[in-house]
C-alpha positions as CSV (number, residue, x, y, z in Angstrom):
1,M,64.1,-79.6,-20.4
2,A,62.0,-79.4,-17.1
3,D,61.3,-83.6,-17.8
4,R,65.0,-84.4,-18.1
5,I,66.3,-86.0,-14.6
6,P,68.8,-84.2,-13.2
7,V,72.2,-85.8,-12.1
8,V,73.5,-84.6,-9.0
9,L,77.0,-85.6,-8.4
10,V,78.3,-85.8,-4.9
11,A,82.0,-86.2,-3.9
12,G,84.3,-85.4,-1.3
13,F,87.8,-86.7,0.7
14,L,87.4,-90.3,2.5
15,G,85.0,-90.0,5.6
16,S,83.6,-86.3,4.6
17,G,80.0,-87.7,5.0
18,K,78.7,-88.3,1.4
19,T,77.3,-91.8,2.4
20,T,75.5,-90.0,5.5
21,L,74.6,-87.3,3.4
22,L,72.7,-89.6,0.6
23,N,71.2,-92.1,3.5
24,H,69.3,-88.6,4.6
25,L,68.4,-87.8,1.1
26,L,66.6,-91.5,0.8
27,R,64.9,-91.3,4.1
28,D,63.9,-87.6,4.4
29,N,62.6,-86.9,1.2
30,R,59.1,-86.7,0.4
31,G,57.9,-89.2,-2.6
32,T,60.8,-88.6,-4.7
33,R,61.8,-91.9,-6.7
34,I,66.0,-91.5,-6.6
35,G,68.3,-93.4,-8.5
36,V,71.7,-94.1,-6.6
37,V,74.9,-94.8,-8.5
38,V,78.0,-95.5,-5.9
39,N,81.0,-95.2,-7.8
40,D,83.1,-97.1,-5.7
41,F,84.2,-100.8,-4.7
42,G,84.2,-102.7,-1.5
43,A,81.3,-102.6,0.9
44,I,79.3,-99.4,0.5
45,N,76.4,-99.8,3.7
46,I,73.5,-97.7,1.9
47,D,70.6,-97.0,4.6
48,S,71.2,-100.2,6.2
49,M,71.4,-102.2,3.4
50,L,74.5,-103.7,2.4
51,V,75.2,-103.2,-1.6
52,A,78.3,-105.5,-3.0
53,G,80.8,-103.4,-4.6
54,Q,80.8,-104.9,-7.7
55,V,80.0,-103.8,-11.4
56,D,76.2,-103.2,-12.3
57,A,74.7,-104.7,-9.1
58,M,71.4,-102.9,-8.5
59,V,69.7,-103.6,-5.3
60,S,65.9,-101.8,-4.5
61,L,65.9,-99.7,-1.1
62,G,61.7,-100.7,-0.8
63,N,60.7,-96.9,-1.2
64,G,60.8,-96.8,-5.2
65,C,64.6,-96.2,-4.8
66,V,67.3,-98.2,-6.4
67,C,70.8,-98.4,-5.7
68,C,73.5,-99.3,-7.6
69,A,77.5,-99.9,-7.8
70,V,79.5,-99.0,-10.9
71,D,82.7,-98.5,-12.2
72,V,83.2,-95.2,-14.0
73,T,83.5,-96.6,-17.1
74,E,80.4,-98.3,-16.8
75,L,78.2,-94.8,-15.6
76,D,76.8,-94.0,-19.0
77,E,75.3,-97.3,-19.3
78,M,73.7,-97.1,-16.0
79,F,72.7,-93.7,-17.0
80,T,70.4,-95.1,-19.7
81,R,68.5,-97.9,-18.0
82,L,67.7,-95.1,-15.2
83,T,66.5,-93.0,-17.4
84,Q,64.1,-95.6,-19.0
85,P,60.6,-94.2,-18.6
86,R,59.7,-97.5,-16.8
87,A,62.5,-96.8,-14.4
88,G,60.2,-93.8,-13.0
89,I,63.3,-92.0,-11.4
90,D,63.0,-88.5,-10.2
91,V,66.8,-87.7,-9.8
92,I,70.1,-89.3,-10.2
93,V,72.6,-89.1,-7.2
94,V,75.9,-90.5,-7.7
95,E,78.3,-90.6,-5.2
96,A,81.5,-90.4,-5.9
97,S,84.4,-92.3,-4.6
98,G,86.6,-90.4,-2.1
99,L,89.3,-90.5,-4.6
100,A,87.7,-90.0,-7.4
101,E,88.2,-86.5,-10.1
102,P,85.0,-84.8,-10.2
103,R,86.1,-83.0,-13.4
104,N,85.8,-86.1,-15.2
105,L,82.5,-87.2,-13.9
106,I,81.2,-83.6,-14.9
107,R,82.2,-83.9,-18.0
108,M,80.7,-87.4,-18.4
109,V,77.3,-85.7,-17.3
110,V,77.6,-82.6,-19.2
111,G,79.0,-84.5,-22.2
112,S,76.1,-87.2,-22.4
113,D,74.0,-88.0,-25.6
114,N,71.4,-89.3,-23.1
115,P,68.5,-86.9,-24.0
116,R,66.7,-87.5,-20.8
117,L,69.5,-86.6,-18.1
118,R,70.4,-83.1,-17.5
119,Y,73.4,-82.2,-15.1
120,G,72.4,-81.5,-11.3
121,G,75.1,-80.1,-10.2
122,L,78.7,-81.0,-8.1
123,V,78.1,-80.8,-4.4
124,E,81.3,-81.0,-2.6
125,V,81.1,-82.3,1.0
126,V,83.9,-81.1,3.8
127,D,84.9,-82.4,6.6
128,A,84.7,-79.3,8.9
129,E,87.0,-80.8,11.5
130,Q,89.8,-82.6,9.1
131,F,89.3,-80.6,5.6
132,P,92.4,-77.8,6.9
133,Q,94.5,-80.9,7.4
134,S,93.7,-83.1,4.6
135,S,94.1,-80.4,2.4
136,T,97.4,-79.7,3.1
137,R,98.2,-83.3,2.6
138,H,96.3,-83.4,-0.4
139,P,96.4,-79.9,-2.8
140,E,94.0,-81.4,-4.9
141,L,91.0,-80.9,-2.7
142,R,91.2,-77.5,-2.9
143,T,90.9,-77.5,-7.0
144,H,87.9,-79.8,-6.7
145,L,86.1,-77.4,-4.5
146,R,86.6,-74.7,-7.0
147,L,84.6,-77.3,-9.4
148,A,81.7,-77.1,-6.9
149,D,78.3,-76.2,-7.6
150,L,77.4,-76.2,-4.0
151,V,79.8,-76.9,-0.7
152,V,78.5,-78.8,2.0
153,V,80.4,-78.2,5.3
154,N,79.9,-81.4,7.4
155,K,80.3,-82.0,10.8
156,A,79.8,-78.5,11.9
157,D,78.9,-79.6,15.5
158,R,82.8,-80.8,15.9
159,V,84.4,-77.2,15.6
160,A,84.2,-74.3,17.5
161,P,81.9,-71.7,16.0
162,E,84.7,-69.1,15.7
163,Q,86.5,-72.3,13.6
164,L,83.6,-73.2,11.6
165,A,83.4,-69.3,10.3
166,R,87.1,-69.2,9.6
167,L,86.6,-72.6,7.6
168,R,83.7,-71.0,5.7
169,E,85.1,-67.7,4.7
170,N,88.5,-69.8,3.7
171,I,86.3,-71.6,1.2
172,A,84.1,-68.5,0.2
173,A,87.7,-67.1,-0.9
174,L,88.3,-70.3,-3.1
175,V,84.6,-70.7,-4.7
176,G,83.6,-67.2,-5.0
177,S,79.9,-66.8,-5.0
178,V,79.1,-70.9,-4.7
179,P,76.7,-71.2,-1.6
180,V,78.7,-72.6,1.4
181,Y,76.3,-74.8,3.2
182,A,77.1,-76.0,6.9
183,T,75.4,-78.9,8.4
184,T,75.6,-82.0,11.0
185,Y,75.2,-85.4,10.4
186,G,75.1,-84.9,6.7
187,R,71.7,-83.8,6.9
188,M,70.1,-80.9,4.3
189,D,66.8,-80.2,2.6
190,P,66.7,-82.1,-0.6
191,G,64.8,-79.6,-1.8
192,L,68.0,-77.5,-2.3
193,L,69.0,-80.2,-4.8
194,F,66.0,-81.2,-6.6
195,D,62.4,-80.8,-6.8
196,E,60.4,-82.8,-5.0
197,P,57.0,-84.3,-6.3
198,G,54.0,-82.3,-5.1
199,R,55.9,-79.5,-3.8
200,T,54.7,-76.0,-4.8
201,R,57.1,-73.1,-5.0
202,P,55.9,-69.7,-3.1
203,L,55.4,-66.8,-5.1
204,V,57.3,-64.5,-2.9
205,A,60.8,-65.2,-1.1
206,E,60.1,-67.6,1.6
207,Q,62.6,-69.1,4.0
208,L,62.3,-72.7,3.7
209,S,63.8,-74.5,7.0
210,F,64.6,-78.1,6.9
211,D,63.1,-78.7,10.1
212,E,59.8,-77.9,8.9
213,L,60.3,-81.1,6.5
214,L,62.1,-83.7,8.6
215,V,59.6,-86.5,8.8
216,E,61.9,-88.7,10.9
217,H,64.2,-87.2,13.8
218,D,67.0,-88.9,15.3
219,H,66.4,-89.2,19.0
220,D,69.8,-90.1,20.0
221,H,71.1,-86.7,18.9
222,D,70.4,-83.7,20.9
223,A,68.8,-80.7,20.0
224,E,71.4,-78.6,19.5
225,H,73.2,-80.9,17.0
226,R,70.3,-81.4,14.9
227,H,69.6,-77.8,14.6
228,L,73.1,-77.0,13.4
229,H,72.7,-76.2,9.6
230,D,72.0,-73.7,7.2
231,D,68.1,-73.0,5.9
232,Y,67.7,-72.6,2.1
233,T,65.8,-70.1,0.6
234,S,63.2,-70.2,-2.7
235,V,62.3,-66.9,-4.2
236,S,60.4,-66.3,-7.8
237,F,60.2,-63.5,-9.8
238,A,57.7,-62.6,-12.5
239,S,57.4,-59.6,-15.4
240,E,54.3,-59.5,-18.0
241,R,57.2,-57.8,-19.9
242,A,60.0,-59.1,-21.9
243,L,63.6,-59.4,-20.7
244,D,66.5,-57.7,-22.0
245,P,69.3,-60.9,-23.0
246,R,72.0,-59.1,-22.1
247,K,71.0,-58.0,-18.6
248,L,69.7,-61.2,-18.1
249,I,72.9,-63.3,-19.3
250,G,75.1,-60.7,-17.1
251,F,73.1,-61.6,-14.5
252,L,73.5,-65.3,-14.6
253,E,77.3,-65.1,-15.5
254,D,78.0,-63.1,-12.4
255,P,75.1,-64.5,-10.4
256,P,74.5,-63.2,-6.7
257,P,76.2,-64.9,-3.8
258,G,74.3,-68.1,-2.3
259,L,72.3,-69.3,-5.9
260,F,72.9,-72.9,-6.5
261,R,69.9,-73.0,-9.0
262,A,67.7,-71.3,-11.1
263,K,65.1,-72.1,-13.3
264,G,62.2,-70.9,-15.7
265,F,61.2,-69.2,-18.9
266,A,61.8,-65.6,-20.4
267,A,60.4,-63.8,-23.7
268,F,63.4,-61.6,-25.0
269,G,62.6,-57.9,-26.3
270,V,64.5,-58.6,-29.6
271,A,63.3,-57.7,-32.7
272,D,61.7,-60.8,-34.4
273,E,62.0,-62.9,-31.4
274,R,59.3,-64.6,-30.4
275,R,60.2,-67.7,-28.9
276,K,59.8,-69.3,-25.6
277,F,63.1,-69.6,-23.9
278,V,63.4,-72.2,-21.2
279,L,66.1,-71.6,-18.6
280,H,68.0,-74.0,-16.3
281,V,70.9,-73.1,-14.3
282,V,73.1,-75.0,-12.0
283,G,76.2,-73.3,-10.3
284,R,78.0,-72.1,-13.6
285,Y,76.2,-74.4,-15.8
286,I,73.6,-72.6,-18.0
287,V,71.0,-73.9,-20.5
288,F,68.7,-72.1,-22.7
289,E,66.1,-74.4,-24.8
290,P,64.1,-72.5,-27.4
291,G,60.6,-73.3,-27.6
292,G,56.8,-72.0,-28.6
293,W,54.5,-70.6,-26.3
294,S,51.0,-72.5,-25.1
295,R,47.8,-70.8,-26.4
296,G,47.0,-67.8,-24.4
297,E,50.2,-68.0,-22.1
298,T,51.3,-64.9,-20.8
299,R,54.7,-63.9,-23.2
300,G,57.1,-62.6,-20.4
301,A,58.9,-64.4,-18.2
302,Q,58.9,-66.2,-14.8
303,L,62.1,-67.6,-12.9
304,V,62.8,-69.1,-9.4
305,L,65.8,-69.0,-7.4
306,I,67.2,-71.4,-5.0
307,G,70.1,-71.1,-3.1
308,A,71.8,-70.7,0.5
309,G,72.3,-67.5,2.2
310,L,71.0,-66.1,-0.4
311,H,69.9,-62.3,-0.4
312,T,66.6,-62.6,-1.9
313,D,65.9,-58.4,-2.2
314,T,69.0,-57.9,-3.8
315,A,68.5,-60.8,-6.2
316,L,65.1,-59.6,-6.9
317,A,66.4,-56.1,-7.6
318,R,68.9,-57.1,-10.2
319,L,66.1,-59.3,-12.0
320,R,64.0,-56.2,-11.9
321,D,66.6,-54.6,-13.5
322,T,66.6,-56.8,-16.7
323,V,63.5,-56.2,-17.8
324,H,62.9,-54.2,-21.5
325,D,61.1,-51.4,-20.9
326,A,62.2,-49.2,-24.2
327,A,59.7,-49.1,-26.7
328,E,61.9,-50.0,-29.7
329,P,63.1,-53.7,-29.4
330,L,66.7,-54.5,-28.9
331,D,68.4,-55.8,-32.5
332,A,69.5,-59.2,-32.9
333,Q,73.0,-59.0,-31.8
334,S,71.8,-58.7,-28.1
335,M,70.7,-62.6,-28.4
336,L,74.6,-63.8,-28.8
337,G,75.2,-64.3,-25.0
338,V,71.8,-66.3,-25.0
339,W,72.9,-68.5,-28.1
340,R,76.3,-69.1,-26.6
341,Y,74.3,-71.3,-24.0
342,T,71.6,-72.4,-26.3
343,T,71.3,-76.4,-27.0
344,H,71.4,-77.5,-30.6
């Protein structure tokens, strides 16, 4: 499952900054080959390269990435082309039309029979200045927020701090524990959305700043604007003992606020259960995949949590509570929650 290509959906109302965010992902990632799918018609400017909005038009962006413009009905065909091994794509980013229905895109990815892709989450981009008015005129935008795995409040520099805080509180009331990430000019660390080649994850909690990875600054923006964004956090958990599946499912179904992604593997302290369960989580989307252990591999658990505004101490304490410390193994019924999220 770790070898499958994540499909990240980027949605948001017209003018919210989706294309700007996409341009930054293309420019500021460290060697990731991105397949960009633009679900729109009309002229879309991607990183100073004009992509005509015709069905199945593919253009090389010169840095290993490719861009194509497709009708939503052609997405499956495009996924098939982008996930072929010879394409060498690490992640697929779909920029939805400003009028698109995100629910349909999610269903298309989650329900795909393509064995080489997996759901990478719905990122909903919000214009900090215009969203209160836009959502009043278009109430469906609030419904879209409830589908999101990550909300990006863009153009945060255009509103007063107290107005931004109030907007984030209102959004948090709609989306619950889903992380709400504030930024300007569409800037965000690619590591929040997908793994970049060659990056090693820390073994302990570490605050990762986008400024540490920004290779090329926009010198026409002042420092205040450049630094107005949220950090994301990555924290690792390891146990030499097996986990209690019921407690782990409880953690995943009621995640700590700010958690966007989780990945790793676990052994479960269940009678006659000796398999390795690989775990992949994006927002509310949870998948387990049973498999075998490598020779000499420790049969415990290793998990990595990634989020924005994630309280690492709380998250780690809750994960430590999932360790099965009792001498007696658990009964097979304790695996029911895991089977509910297991691929077949």
